[in-house]
Wavefront OBJ file of the C-alpha trace (Angstrom):
o trace
v 23.911 26.555 -1.998
v 21.319 26.945 0.755
v 18.783 24.251 1.690
v 15.223 25.575 1.996
v 13.290 22.288 2.215
v 14.005 18.744 3.420
v 11.528 15.940 3.873
v 11.726 12.190 4.349
v 8.689 9.896 4.206
v 8.558 6.225 5.195
v 7.028 4.246 2.346
v 7.053 0.624 3.501
v 8.863 -2.179 5.284
v 10.643 -4.440 2.808
v 12.104 -7.917 2.950
v 15.805 -7.121 2.935
v 18.219 -9.837 1.873
v 21.686 -8.521 1.077
v 23.594 -10.253 -1.659
v 21.069 -13.059 -2.175
v 22.857 -15.244 0.371
v 22.201 -18.962 0.003
v 23.758 -19.872 3.335
v 22.513 -19.499 6.879
v 19.313 -17.501 7.482
v 17.738 -16.446 10.724
v 14.263 -17.780 11.462
v 12.835 -14.253 11.210
v 13.207 -12.324 7.950
v 15.353 -9.211 7.967
v 13.261 -6.133 7.187
v 14.440 -2.744 6.006
v 12.447 0.462 5.796
v 12.065 2.195 2.444
v 12.162 6.009 2.537
v 11.548 8.720 -0.046
v 13.647 11.837 0.470
v 13.432 15.294 -1.069
v 15.868 18.158 -0.608
v 15.471 21.574 -2.230
v 18.232 24.146 -2.288
v 18.900 27.514 -3.853
v 21.661 27.355 -6.456
v 23.101 30.731 -7.273
v 20.580 33.527 -7.659
v 18.329 32.016 -10.306
v 17.699 28.299 -9.710
v 15.951 26.013 -7.249
v 17.456 22.502 -7.287
v 15.169 19.696 -6.091
v 16.800 16.303 -5.506
v 14.688 13.225 -4.817
v 15.668 9.626 -4.168
v 14.552 6.504 -2.340
v 16.726 4.390 -0.121
v 16.468 1.435 2.242
v 17.449 1.708 5.878
v 18.337 -1.647 7.406
v 20.429 -1.482 10.559
v 23.610 0.412 9.734
v 23.138 0.001 5.969
v 21.700 2.771 3.794
v 21.750 1.226 0.317
v 20.009 2.796 -2.655
v 17.156 0.705 -3.993
v 16.749 -0.312 -7.654
v 13.001 0.330 -8.178
v 12.590 4.109 -8.138
v 15.087 6.186 -10.095
v 16.481 9.306 -8.413
v 15.306 12.644 -9.770
v 16.936 16.052 -10.002
v 14.803 18.993 -11.108
v 15.862 22.584 -11.685
v 13.192 25.265 -11.354
v 13.451 29.037 -11.728
v 13.437 30.845 -8.414
v 10.124 32.382 -7.352
v 9.739 35.683 -5.514
v 9.189 34.238 -2.039
v 11.135 31.480 -0.316
v 7.865 30.173 1.185
v 6.485 29.671 -2.337
v 9.586 27.727 -3.348
v 9.336 25.534 -0.242
v 5.670 24.877 -1.083
v 6.637 23.824 -4.641
v 9.213 21.425 -3.164
v 6.645 20.050 -0.698
v 4.154 19.361 -3.489
v 6.894 17.697 -5.548
v 7.794 15.538 -2.531
v 4.165 14.439 -2.128
v 4.008 13.520 -5.818
v 7.329 11.644 -5.610
v 6.003 9.638 -2.634
v 2.930 8.620 -4.663
v 5.055 7.594 -7.656
v 7.499 5.653 -5.464
v 4.672 3.715 -3.788
v 3.304 2.747 -7.210
v 6.706 1.535 -8.438
v 7.544 -0.532 -5.359
v 7.273 -4.271 -6.178
v 4.437 -5.730 -4.073
v 6.301 -8.990 -3.430
v 8.943 -7.097 -1.430
v 6.547 -5.270 0.899
v 6.418 -6.844 4.344
l 1 2 3 4 5 6 7 8 9 10 11 12 13 14 15 16 17 18 19 20 21 22 23 24 25 26 27 28 29 30 31 32 33 34 35 36 37 38 39 40 41 42 43 44 45 46 47 48 49 50 51 52 53 54 55 56 57 58 59 60 61 62 63 64 65 66 67 68 69 70 71 72 73 74 75 76 77 78 79 80 81 82 83 84 85 86 87 88 89 90 91 92 93 94 95 96 97 98 99 100 101 102 103 104 105 106 107 108 109
């Protein structure tokens, strides 16, 4: 497996409360950054595997988020690697648009 495309796009800052704690809270809310990530790799000699997911980055934590489901797409390999990377880039741009639409507005900081 050989990676031919990787991209990560910041979508938004989110109010990040782990575990719904009812106890002590700091005066300032804790914000995490929501990212969309796409990675495309060649699998064998015939397939392009494109994996997409969103995750929150808050301090040391990198939890998955529940709003946007991860995607895995298999595409037949094209003649040129540049064409395959362009397909993955377009799919990343589309995934970013979809993720922004599915993000609950009440969580955006």
